C-alpha positions in Angstrom: 0.0 0.0 0.0 1.4 3.4 -1.0 0.2 6.7 0.3 1.6 10.0 -1.1 2.4 12.3 1.9 4.2 15.1 0.2 5.0 16.2 -3.3 7.9 13.8 -3.7 7.5 11.5 -0.7 5.7 8.2 -0.6 4.8 6.0 2.4 5.2 2.3 1.6 3.9 -0.4 3.9 6.5 -2.9 5.3 5.1 -6.2 6.5 6.7 -8.8 8.7 4.9 -12.1 9.2 6.4 -13.9 12.2 9.8 -13.5 10.5 13.0 -11.5 10.7 12.7 -10.7 7.0 10.0 -8.2 5.7 8.1 -8.8 2.5 9.7 -7.3 -0.5 9.3 -3.6 -0.9 9.3 -2.3 -4.5 11.3 0.9 -5.2 11.8 2.4 -8.6 15.6 2.5 -8.6 15.5 6.3 -8.3 14.2 6.6 -4.8 16.0 7.1 -1.4 14.6 5.4 1.7 14.5 8.1 4.3 12.7 6.9 7.4 11.4 3.6 8.7 8.5 3.6 11.2 8.7 0.5 13.4 5.5 -0.7 15.3 5.6 0.0 19.0 5.1 -3.7 19.8 8.4 -4.7 18.1 11.4 -5.7 20.2 13.9 -5.2 17.4 17.0 -2.9 18.0 18.6 -3.0 14.5 17.8 -3.7 10.9 19.9 -4.7 7.9 18.9 -4.7 4.2 18.8 -7.1 1.3 18.5 -6.2 -2.4 17.5 -8.4 -5.3 20.1 -8.8 -8.0 19.5 -9.1 -11.8 19.2 -12.9 -11.4 16.5 -12.6 -8.7 18.7 -13.6 -5.8 18.4 -11.6 -2.5 21.8 -10.4 -1.3 22.9 -8.4 1.8 23.6 -4.7 1.3 27.2 -3.7 2.1 29.1 -0.4 2.2 32.9 -0.3 2.3 33.0 -4.0 3.1 30.6 -3.8 6.1 27.0 -5.0 6.1 24.8 -1.9 6.2 22.9 -1.8 9.6 20.7 0.8 11.2 19.9 1.1 14.9 16.1 1.6 15.3 13.6 2.2 18.1 10.1 0.7 18.2 7.2 3.1 17.9 9.5 5.8 16.4 10.2 7.2 13.0 13.8 6.1 12.4 16.2 7.9 10.1 17.8 5.7 7.4 21.0 6.1 5.5 19.1 7.2 2.4 22.1 7.7 0.1 23.3 4.2 0.9 19.9 2.8 -0.2 19.7 4.9 -3.3 19.2 3.2 -6.7 17.7 -0.1 -5.5 14.7 -1.5 -7.3 13.5 -3.8 -4.6 14.6 -4.3 -0.9 13.8 -6.4 2.1 14.3 -5.1 5.7 15.8 -7.6 8.1 15.0 -7.3 11.8 17.3 -8.7 14.4 14.3 -10.5 16.0 11.3 -12.3 14.4 8.3 -9.9 14.3 4.7 -9.7 13.1 3.2 -6.4 12.0 3.3 -3.5 9.6 5.7 -0.6 9.6 6.2 2.1 7.0 9.1 3.1 4.8 9.2 6.8 3.7 10.9 7.1 0.3 11.5 10.1 -1.9 12.5 10.5 -5.5 
C-alpha cells in the first residue's frame, strides 16, 4: 500500500509475518529510503537490508565491506542512510528479531 504524503515522498507499507525478513518492498531504482517507522510492539533494535540482483537472488547490502545496519527504536520514525539505499529496485528489511506487524518506509524520488 502506498500513500503520497508530500510532493515527492511516498509512504510504503513494510510487512513482517512472524519473521525477521520483511516482505519485498518495490522501489523504482531512483528513490531514497529516508525513514522507517517500526511498530511500538516490536522488540527489534537494529535492521539490515537485502536487495534483489538481476538474477532474482536476494543479497545483503554492504558499504565499504561492512554490512549496512541501522539502529532503530520501536514506535518511532527512524532515520535511514538514504544515500546508501539509493538506486535499489526492490529491498527487504531484516530485523534482528522475528516480528509480526506492519511498519512504514518513507521514500523520496
